[in-house]
C-alpha positions in Angstrom: 2.6 39.5 -7.6 -0.1 38.9 -4.9 -3.6 40.2 -4.3 -5.6 39.6 -1.1 -3.3 37.0 0.3 -3.2 35.1 -3.1 -0.2 34.9 -5.3 0.3 34.1 -9.0 3.2 32.0 -10.0 5.2 33.2 -13.0 4.4 30.8 -15.8 6.8 30.5 -18.6 4.5 29.8 -21.6 5.6 30.2 -25.2 1.9 30.9 -26.0 -0.3 33.8 -25.0 -2.2 32.9 -21.8 -4.8 35.0 -20.1 -3.9 35.0 -16.4 -7.5 35.7 -15.6 -8.3 32.1 -16.6 -5.7 30.6 -14.4 -6.5 30.6 -10.6 -4.3 32.0 -8.0 -2.6 29.7 -5.5 -3.4 30.5 -1.8 -0.2 31.8 -0.1 -0.4 29.1 2.6 0.0 26.4 0.0 3.1 25.0 -1.7 2.8 24.3 -5.4 4.8 22.6 -8.1 3.7 22.5 -11.7 5.3 21.1 -14.9 3.9 20.9 -18.4 5.5 19.7 -21.6 4.3 19.6 -25.2 4.1 16.0 -26.1 4.9 16.7 -29.8 7.7 19.2 -29.6 9.1 18.4 -26.2 8.9 22.1 -25.3 8.6 23.0 -21.6 5.4 25.0 -21.3 5.2 25.5 -17.6 7.9 25.1 -14.9 6.9 26.2 -11.4 9.0 24.5 -8.7 9.2 21.7 -11.2 12.4 20.3 -9.8 11.3 20.6 -6.2 10.4 17.3 -4.5 6.8 17.0 -3.1 4.8 14.1 -1.7 3.3 12.6 -4.8 0.6 10.4 -3.1 -1.1 8.0 -5.5 0.5 9.5 -8.6 3.4 7.1 -7.7 1.2 4.5 -9.3 2.1 6.0 -12.6 5.8 5.3 -11.9 4.9 1.7 -10.9 2.8 1.4 -14.1 5.7 2.4 -16.4 8.1 0.2 -14.5 5.8 -2.8 -14.8 5.1 -2.3 -18.5 8.8 -1.8 -19.2 9.9 -4.9 -17.4 7.0 -7.4 -17.5 5.2 -6.2 -20.6 1.4 -5.5 -21.0 0.5 -9.2 -21.7 2.2 -10.6 -18.5 -0.1 -13.1 -16.8 0.4 -14.4 -13.2 0.4 -18.1 -12.7 -0.6 -19.3 -9.3 -0.2 -23.0 -9.3 -1.0 -26.2 -7.3 1.9 -28.6 -7.5 2.0 -32.2 -6.2 4.8 -34.4 -4.9 3.3 -37.9 -5.3 6.3 -39.6 -3.6 5.8 -37.9 -0.3 2.0 -37.1 -0.7 2.5 -33.3 -0.6 0.4 -30.6 -2.2 1.8 -27.1 -2.6 -0.1 -23.9 -3.2 2.6 -21.9 -4.9 2.0 -18.1 -5.1 3.2 -15.8 -7.8 2.3 -12.5 -6.3 -1.0 -12.3 -8.2 -3.3 -9.6 -6.9 -7.0 -10.1 -6.8 -7.2 -13.9 -6.6 -10.8 -15.0 -6.1 -12.4 -17.9 -4.1 -13.8 -19.0 -7.5 -10.3 -19.4 -8.8 -9.4 -21.7 -5.8 -12.6 -23.8 -6.2 -11.8 -24.5 -9.9 -8.2 -25.3 -9.1 -9.2 -27.7 -6.3 -11.6 -29.6 -8.7 -8.8 -29.9 -11.3 -6.3 -31.1 -8.7 -8.8 -33.6 -7.2 -9.3 -35.1 -10.7 -5.6 -35.6 -11.1 -5.0 -37.3 -7.7 -5.5 -41.0 -6.9 -8.4 -41.6 -4.5 -8.0 -42.9 -1.0 -4.7 -41.2 -0.2 -3.9 -38.8 2.7 -2.0 -35.6 1.7 -0.2 -32.8 3.4 -1.0 -29.3 2.1 1.7 -26.6 2.1 1.8 -23.0 1.3 4.8 -21.6 -0.8 4.7 -17.8 -0.6 8.4 -17.3 -1.5 7.8 -15.4 -4.8 7.3 -12.2 -2.8 8.7 -11.0 0.6 8.3 -8.1 2.9 6.2 -6.5 5.6 2.4 -6.3 5.2 2.5 -2.5 6.0 5.3 -0.4 4.6 7.5 2.4 6.0 5.6 5.7 6.0 2.2 4.2 6.1 0.2 5.8 9.0 -0.7 3.1 11.5 -4.1 4.9 12.0 -4.9 3.9 8.4 -4.3 0.2 8.7 -7.9 -0.5 9.6 -9.2 1.4 6.5 -10.2 -0.2 3.2 -7.6 1.8 1.2 -4.8 0.3 3.3 -5.2 -3.5 3.2 -2.1 -5.6 4.1 0.4 -6.6 1.3 0.7 -10.4 1.2 2.5 -12.9 -1.0 -1.0 -14.4 -1.8 -4.2 -12.4 -1.6 -7.9 -13.0 -1.6 -9.3 -10.2 -3.7 -8.2 -7.0 -2.1 -7.8 -8.6 1.3 -11.0 -6.8 2.3 -13.8 -8.6 4.2 -17.4 -7.6 3.5 -19.5 -7.8 6.6 -23.3 -7.6 6.5 -25.2 -7.1 9.7 -29.0 -7.7 9.6 -31.7 -7.1 12.1 -34.6 -8.1 9.9 -37.4 -9.6 12.0 -35.7 -8.3 15.1 -33.0 -11.0 15.0 -29.3 -9.9 14.7 -27.5 -11.9 12.1 -24.0 -11.4 10.6 -22.7 -12.6 7.2 -19.2 -12.3 5.8 -17.4 -12.7 2.4 -15.0 -14.1 1.3 -15.2 -17.1 3.6 -12.3 -17.1 6.0 -12.0 -20.5 7.8 -10.1 -19.0 10.8 -12.0 -15.8 11.1 -12.7 -14.9 14.7 -15.5 -12.4 14.7 -16.7 -11.0 18.1 -20.1 -9.4 18.0 -21.2 -6.8 20.5 -24.2 -5.5 18.7 -27.6 -4.6 20.1 -30.8 -3.5 18.3 -32.2 0.0 18.8 -35.2 2.1 17.7 -33.0 4.9 16.6 -30.2 5.1 14.0 -27.7 2.4 13.2 -24.1 3.0 14.4 -21.7 0.1 13.9 -17.9 0.0 14.1 -15.5 -2.8 13.1 -12.1 -3.0 14.6 -9.3 -5.6 14.6 -7.0 -7.2 12.1 -4.3 -8.5 14.5 -1.5 -7.5 12.2 1.1 -8.7 14.8 0.0 -12.4 14.6 -1.3 -12.3 11.0 -4.6 -13.7 12.1 -8.1 -12.5 11.0 -9.7 -11.2 14.2 -12.4 -8.6 14.2 -14.9 -7.1 16.6 -18.2 -5.5 15.6 -19.7 -3.2 18.1 -22.5 -0.7 18.3 -26.2 -0.6 17.5 -28.4 -1.5 14.5 -31.9 -0.2 14.0 -34.7 -2.8 14.0 -35.3 -4.1 10.5 -32.1 -2.5 9.1 -29.2 -4.0 7.0 -25.8 -2.5 7.3 -22.8 -3.4 5.0 -19.2 -2.7 6.2 -15.8 -3.4 4.7 -12.6 -4.0 6.6 -9.1 -5.3 5.7 -8.1 -8.6 7.3 -4.9 -10.2 8.2 -3.5 -13.6 7.3 -4.7 -13.9 3.7 -2.1 -16.5 2.6 -3.0 -19.0 5.3 -6.7 -18.4 4.8 -6.3 -19.1 1.1 -4.6 -22.4 1.9 -7.3 -23.4 4.3 -10.0 -22.6 1.7 -8.1 -24.8 -0.8 -8.0 -27.6 1.9 -11.8 -27.3 2.4 -12.4 -27.3 -1.4 -10.2 -30.4 -1.9 -12.0 -32.2 0.8 -15.3 -31.4 -0.9 -13.9 -33.2 -3.9 -12.9 -36.2 -1.9 -9.2 -35.4 -1.3 -8.1 -36.0 2.3 -5.6 -33.4 3.1 -4.3 -31.4 6.1 -2.9 -27.9 5.9 0.6 -28.2 7.5 2.2 -24.8 7.1 4.7 -22.9 4.9 7.3 -24.7 2.9 9.0 -24.0 -0.4 8.1 -26.4 -3.2 10.7 -28.5 -4.7 11.6 -28.0 -8.4 10.1 -30.4 -11.0 6.9 -31.2 -9.3 3.7 -32.1 -11.2 1.4 -29.1 -11.7 -2.2 -30.1 -11.4 -3.9 -26.7 -11.7 -3.0 -23.1 -12.7 -4.9 -20.0 -11.7 -4.4 -17.5 -14.4 -4.7 -13.7 -13.8 -6.0 -11.2 -16.2 -3.2 -9.7 -18.5 -1.1 -7.1 -16.7 -2.6 -4.1 -18.7 -6.1 -5.0 -17.3 -4.7 -5.3 -13.8 -3.1 -1.9 -14.1 -6.3 -0.4 -15.3 -8.1 -1.6 -12.1 -5.1 -0.3 -10.1 -5.0 3.2 -11.6 -8.7 3.9 -12.2 -9.7 3.1 -8.6 -6.3 3.7 -7.0 -6.0 0.2 -5.4 -3.0 0.4 -3.2 -2.5 -3.3 -2.6 -2.4 -4.0 -6.4 0.3 -1.4 -6.8 2.4 -3.0 -4.1 1.9 -6.6 -5.5 2.9 -5.4 -9.0 6.0 -3.6 -7.7 7.2 -6.7 -5.8 6.4 -8.8 -8.9 8.7 -6.6 -10.9 11.5 -7.2 -8.4 10.9 -10.9 -8.4 11.1 -11.1 -12.2 14.1 -8.8 -12.6 16.2 -10.1 -9.8 15.2 -13.8 -9.8 14.8 -13.6 -6.0 11.9 -13.1 -3.7 10.4 -9.8 -4.8 10.6 -7.0 -2.2 9.4 -3.5 -2.1 12.9 -2.2 -1.6 14.2 -4.0 -4.7 11.1 -2.8 -6.7 11.7 0.8 -5.7 15.4 0.5 -6.8 14.2 -0.6 -10.2 11.7 2.2 -10.5 14.3 4.6 -9.2 16.7 3.5 -12.0 14.0 4.2 -14.5 13.4 7.7 -13.1 17.1 8.4 -13.2 17.1 7.5 -16.9 14.2 9.8 -17.6 15.4 12.8 -15.5 19.1 12.6 -14.9 20.4 14.6 -12.0 17.1 15.1 -10.2 17.8 15.8 -6.5 16.0 15.1 -3.2 13.5 12.5 -4.4 12.9 9.0 -3.0 10.5 6.1 -3.3 9.3 4.0 -0.3 6.5 2.1 -1.9 4.7 1.5 -5.2 1.3 3.0 -4.3 2.1 6.4 -2.9 0.5 5.7 0.4 3.8 6.3 2.2 4.5 9.8 3.4 8.2 9.1 2.8 7.7 9.2 -1.0 9.1 12.4 -2.7 9.0 13.1 -6.4 9.3 16.2 -8.6 6.6 17.4 -11.0 9.2 17.2 -13.7 9.7 13.5 -13.0 6.0 12.7 -13.2 5.7 14.6 -16.5 8.6 12.5 -17.9 6.8 9.3 -16.8 3.7 10.3 -18.8 5.7 11.4 -21.8 7.7 8.1 -21.8 4.7 5.9 -21.2 2.2 7.5 -23.5 4.8 7.8 -26.2 6.0 4.1 -26.0 5.7 2.2 -29.3 5.6 -1.0 -27.3 2.8 -0.3 -24.8 1.7 3.4 -25.2 -2.0 2.5 -25.7 -2.0 0.2 -22.7 -0.3 2.7 -20.5 -2.8 5.5 -21.3 -5.8 3.1 -21.1 -5.0 2.2 -17.5 -5.8 5.8 -16.2 -9.2 7.3 -15.5 -10.8 9.8 -17.8 -12.3 13.2 -16.7 -16.0 13.1 -16.0 -16.2 9.4 -17.0 -14.7 6.8 -14.7 -12.5 6.0 -11.7 -11.2 8.7 -9.5 -11.9 11.3 -12.2 -15.6 10.4 -12.8 -16.7 13.5 -10.9 -14.0 15.9 -11.9 -13.5 18.3 -14.8 -17.0 17.6 -16.1 -17.0 21.0 -17.8 -14.4 19.7 -20.3 -15.2 17.2 -23.0 -14.9 13.6 -21.8 -11.4 12.4 -22.7 -9.8 15.9 -22.6 -7.8 14.8 -19.6 -6.6 11.3 -18.7 -4.3 10.8 -15.7 -3.7 9.8 -12.1 -4.9 11.6 -9.0 -3.4 11.4 -5.5 -4.2 12.7 -2.0 -3.1 12.5 1.6 -4.6 14.7 4.3 -2.3 17.6 3.4 -1.4 16.7 -0.2 -3.3 16.8 -3.5 -1.6 15.7 -6.8 -2.7 15.1 -10.3 -0.7 14.1 -13.4 -1.6 13.0 -16.9 -2.2 14.0 -20.5 -4.3 17.0 -21.5 -5.6 17.4 -25.0 -6.4 21.1 -25.3 -9.2 23.0 -27.2 -6.8 23.6 -30.0 -5.7 20.0 -30.2 -2.4 20.4 -28.4 -1.3 17.4 -26.3 0.3 18.3 -23.0 1.8 16.2 -20.3 1.0 17.9 -17.0 1.7 17.4 -13.3 0.4 19.6 -10.4 1.5 19.0 -6.9 -0.1 20.9 -3.9 0.7 20.7 -0.2 -1.4 22.7 2.2 -2.8 22.8 5.8 -5.0 19.8 6.7 -8.7 20.0 5.9 -8.4 21.7 2.5 -8.4 18.7 0.2 -11.6 19.5 -1.6 -10.6 23.1 -2.1 -7.3 21.8 -3.6 -9.0 19.5 -6.0 -11.3 22.2 -7.2 -8.3 24.5 -7.7 -6.6 21.8 -9.8 -9.7 21.3 -11.9 -10.0 25.0 -12.5 -6.4 25.3 -13.5 -6.5 22.4 -15.9 -9.7 23.9 -17.4 -7.9 27.2 -17.9 -5.0 25.5 -19.7 -7.5 23.6 -21.9 -8.8 26.9 -23.3 -5.6 28.9 -23.3 -3.1 26.5 -24.9 
């Protein structure tokens, strides 16, 4: 039935639910909802549950389950420095590790310098062959490439491949500072001081050449300090050049020569260890870090196939997992591991099955659940559903400019545990209204189930 342009969906609930506690869905929106009792497996809600929608960042839940199923929660990335003493070659060998830091490279350079004989000239090579693929994926809006949530996917990364830029006009002198240090960064400054408000813009990236080029333009108020963040291109080469500089600081004469696959059986002088996978997934899900999701998905492909890990192969592996969870689902597809692609299509039923499988795993259930944000507490849910007790809902959010999704585990007022997914698509400009609707709906379920 509909009232005042709003319509109620028929909800199939084997419990008594007061419809007054469940908000109406605006008639201009498309909505899909699925909910399953985690204990009995009973379907509690099924509204367009088999219809594909754009899932946005809830795709990361699929990537999480795929990674834990194939790699295990304790998987650790090993980024190595390997040495060929016969031909005086040093190799920086990537493993697909997300979030490598400059501090990791500094320590590895010290350990390598200690292992090498002094007074020798070395050639430094980069081996990125663990992963392969484009830096920006099909369905990623090119207008987003210069935004912090859309950094390039690379076989070796420096943090999130995001450059921090600090512009200062303290004492009337314009100064610019950047981190992490990028040896080949070309930063063009077109900034002037003003007595009015600060207005700065950073553009660039040069994704075609893979070189870190940026331009800062605009005005900065006298005495002001402005901090900006932008994705940069060419992280693998920059990481190799940072290693070269660090080795030279420790007395090793070396020249970065380019890309070359390392031979087998070389001597490993240093290993850069990542955090365990379950911690990486927590960082990925709680703060919806797209680059981490893409690195993890390609790592899955590398480990499963034994070949350079690609997004396509990773999506095939995730797709096989989805087929095993919901046989016969129609019309869905995966184009990436983060959900940033507008080509991704999943059904609410599939997302619910992912959470039922992940949370119920005897092997990694606690790690799966711990990776997701908690209502009113942290991550992308820190400001949402604060009316509910902290921990009542744990799950993944997602949004594009016309899409709002949420999926996770709800523990209701009566103690019932429910796996839930809500997909909304709507005219652009209504994202905040959609989030509020989802929160109100989940709060209604909390009290009625």
